[in-house]
C-alpha positions as CSV (number, residue, x, y, z in Angstrom):
1,X,-7.4,-13.2,20.4
2,X,-4.9,-14.7,23.3
3,X,-1.4,-13.4,24.3
4,X,0.0,-16.3,22.9
5,X,-1.2,-16.0,19.5
6,X,0.6,-12.1,19.5
7,X,3.9,-13.1,20.8
8,X,4.2,-16.1,18.1
9,X,7.2,-15.7,16.3
10,X,7.6,-15.6,12.4
11,X,10.5,-15.9,9.7
12,X,12.3,-13.0,8.5
13,X,15.0,-12.3,6.1
14,X,16.2,-8.7,5.2
15,X,18.6,-7.8,2.5
16,X,20.1,-5.9,0.5
17,X,22.3,-6.3,-3.0
18,X,25.2,-7.1,-1.1
19,X,24.6,-9.2,2.7
20,X,22.0,-10.5,4.7
21,X,21.0,-8.0,7.0
22,X,18.9,-10.1,9.3
23,X,18.0,-13.6,9.2
24,X,15.9,-15.1,12.3
25,X,13.2,-15.2,14.0
26,X,10.7,-11.8,15.3
27,X,7.8,-11.1,16.8
28,X,6.9,-7.5,15.6
29,X,8.4,-6.1,12.2
30,X,7.7,-1.9,11.8
31,X,7.6,-1.2,8.3
32,X,8.3,2.3,6.6
33,X,5.4,1.5,4.0
34,X,4.6,3.6,0.7
35,X,1.2,4.5,2.6
36,X,2.6,4.6,5.8
37,X,4.5,3.1,9.0
38,X,2.9,-0.3,9.3
39,X,3.8,-3.3,11.5
40,X,3.8,-7.2,10.9
41,X,2.9,-9.9,13.6
42,X,2.1,-13.4,13.4
43,X,-0.7,-14.2,11.1
44,X,-0.6,-10.9,9.4
45,X,-2.6,-11.3,6.1
46,X,-0.8,-11.6,2.9
47,X,0.9,-8.4,2.2
48,X,3.4,-6.8,-0.6
49,X,4.5,-3.3,-0.3
50,X,7.0,-0.8,-1.4
51,X,9.2,0.8,1.4
52,X,10.1,4.3,1.7
53,X,12.9,6.1,3.1
54,X,12.8,5.1,6.9
55,X,13.5,2.7,9.4
56,X,12.6,-1.4,9.7
57,X,12.3,-2.2,13.6
58,X,12.8,-5.7,14.1
59,X,12.0,-6.7,17.5
60,X,13.3,-3.5,18.6
61,X,16.5,-3.6,16.6
62,X,16.8,-0.6,13.8
63,X,17.7,-1.2,10.2
64,X,17.8,2.2,8.4
65,X,16.8,2.0,4.7
66,X,16.4,4.2,1.8
67,X,14.0,1.9,-0.4
68,X,12.8,-1.3,-0.6
69,X,10.1,-4.0,-1.2
70,X,8.4,-6.3,1.5
71,X,6.6,-9.5,1.2
72,X,4.5,-11.3,4.3
73,X,3.3,-14.8,3.3
74,X,2.2,-18.0,5.2
75,X,4.5,-16.5,8.5
76,X,7.6,-15.6,6.5
77,X,8.5,-12.1,6.0
78,X,11.3,-11.1,3.2
79,X,12.4,-7.9,2.7
80,X,14.8,-6.2,-0.2
81,X,16.4,-3.2,0.5
82,X,18.3,-0.7,-0.1
83,X,20.7,1.3,2.2
């Protein structure tokens, strides 16, 4: 796999019940999953996961959360979280 594939960006939308917390493109999203912390890069397999309390890190920007759910499909990540 070439470096250009790994660094390719994908769409990210993270919101809570009241507002959009992040909307844009990212190269990496690190999430506190139900079975441990995991990272999403472009071309990751489709996934739906519950999120536990911890930090969502989008290209180095940290968003603390209490819980949530994430869906990644066709290079688009949507996270619904509670802060």
